[in-house]
C-alpha positions in Angstrom: 28.6 11.9 -41.6 30.9 11.8 -44.5 32.9 8.6 -42.7 30.1 6.9 -42.2 28.9 7.2 -45.8 32.1 5.8 -47.2 31.8 3.1 -45.0 28.2 2.3 -46.0 29.5 3.0 -49.9 32.5 0.5 -49.3 29.7 -2.1 -47.7 27.4 -1.6 -51.0 30.7 -1.7 -53.2 31.5 -5.4 -51.7 28.2 -6.6 -52.6 26.5 -5.6 -49.7 27.5 -8.6 -47.6 25.3 -9.7 -44.8 26.9 -10.0 -41.0 26.2 -13.8 -40.5 28.4 -14.2 -36.9 25.8 -13.3 -34.6 22.3 -12.1 -34.4 20.1 -10.2 -32.2 16.8 -11.1 -31.8 14.0 -9.4 -34.0 16.9 -7.3 -34.8 18.4 -9.7 -37.3 18.0 -7.3 -40.7 19.2 -4.5 -38.6 22.4 -6.8 -37.2 23.0 -8.1 -40.5 23.2 -4.6 -42.5 25.1 -2.9 -39.4 27.4 -6.0 -38.9 28.2 -6.3 -42.8 29.1 -2.4 -42.9 31.4 -2.9 -39.8 32.9 -6.2 -40.8 33.7 -5.2 -44.6 35.3 -2.2 -42.6 37.5 -4.4 -40.9 35.8 -3.4 -37.4 35.6 -6.5 -35.1 33.6 -7.0 -32.4 30.1 -6.3 -33.0 27.5 -7.8 -31.4 30.9 -9.6 -29.0 29.1 -8.6 -25.7 25.6 -10.3 -26.2 26.0 -12.8 -23.4 27.5 -10.2 -20.8 24.7 -7.7 -21.6 21.8 -10.7 -21.2 23.3 -11.8 -18.3 23.3 -8.1 -16.8 19.9 -7.6 -18.5 18.1 -10.9 -17.1 19.8 -10.3 -13.4 18.1 -7.2 -13.4 15.2 -8.2 -14.5 15.0 -10.5 -11.8 15.8 -7.9 -9.3 12.6 -5.9 -10.4 10.4 -8.8 -10.4 11.6 -9.7 -6.8 11.1 -6.0 -5.8 7.5 -5.7 -7.3 6.7 -9.0 -5.8 7.4 -7.8 -2.2 5.5 -4.4 -3.1 2.4 -6.4 -4.2 2.2 -8.7 -1.1 3.2 -5.4 1.2 0.7 -3.1 -0.4 -1.9 -4.7 -2.8 -4.4 -1.9 -2.4 -2.8 1.3 -1.9 -0.4 3.8 -3.4 3.0 3.8 -1.9 5.5 6.4 -1.6 9.4 6.0 -2.2 9.9 5.9 1.6 7.3 2.8 1.8 9.1 0.9 -0.4 12.4 1.7 0.6 12.7 -0.9 2.9 11.1 -3.5 0.7 13.8 -2.8 -1.7 16.8 -3.1 0.4 15.3 -6.6 2.0 14.4 -8.1 -1.5 16.4 -6.3 -3.8 19.1 -3.9 -2.3 21.0 -3.9 -5.8 18.2 -1.6 -7.0 19.4 0.9 -4.3 23.2 1.0 -5.3 25.6 2.7 -2.9 25.7 5.7 -1.0 23.7 7.2 2.1 20.0 6.5 2.6 18.9 9.5 1.0 20.7 8.7 -2.3 19.9 5.6 -2.3 16.2 6.7 -1.9 16.6 9.5 -4.6 18.1 6.7 -7.0 14.9 4.0 -6.3 12.9 7.1 -6.9 14.2 8.0 -10.0 14.1 4.2 -11.2 10.6 3.7 -10.3 9.7 7.0 -12.1 11.7 5.4 -15.1 9.3 2.8 -15.1 6.0 4.0 -15.2 3.8 2.1 -17.5 6.4 -0.8 -17.5 5.1 -4.4 -16.9 7.6 -6.1 -14.5 6.9 -9.2 -13.2 3.4 -9.6 -14.7 2.5 -6.3 -12.6 2.3 -2.6 -14.5 3.6 0.3 -12.5 1.2 3.4 -12.7 1.6 6.6 -11.4 -0.6 7.6 -8.8 -1.8 11.1 -7.9 -1.0 12.3 -4.6 -3.8 11.6 -2.5 -3.0 12.4 0.9 0.2 14.8 2.2 2.5 11.8 2.2 2.3 12.3 -1.9 1.1 8.4 -2.7 3.9 7.8 -6.2 2.5 4.8 -7.7 0.9 1.0 -7.5 1.8 -1.8 -8.9 -1.3 -3.5 -10.5 -2.3 -6.9 -12.0 
């Protein structure tokens, strides 16, 4: 904490110069302050990976959107299990499954879905469904 305060005090002492090399949409003020603190301390590379980050984020968004579209087409009106969705993910967005055995991939998919409850992906909201049968419906994609 002390080192952080020293860096901030140094930045203030230098006149609080704003970082203008790169910015981050909707976080311009934050980027100007944090980048300014780092820049005055001689720490380089702030936001230098934004292009790579956006490329990865765009690819992940596309994979999830493709998967949700396939889910919507296959199961438009009922809750489904991870087992129901596993083959769709394998066919349409295998990158969501990662490496490993079918069980490991299924577990990864289930956890990823659980983390995305209430997210809107591809114009559809992922909602958690209460177990309605012995298969235990886990969720739905709704428009």
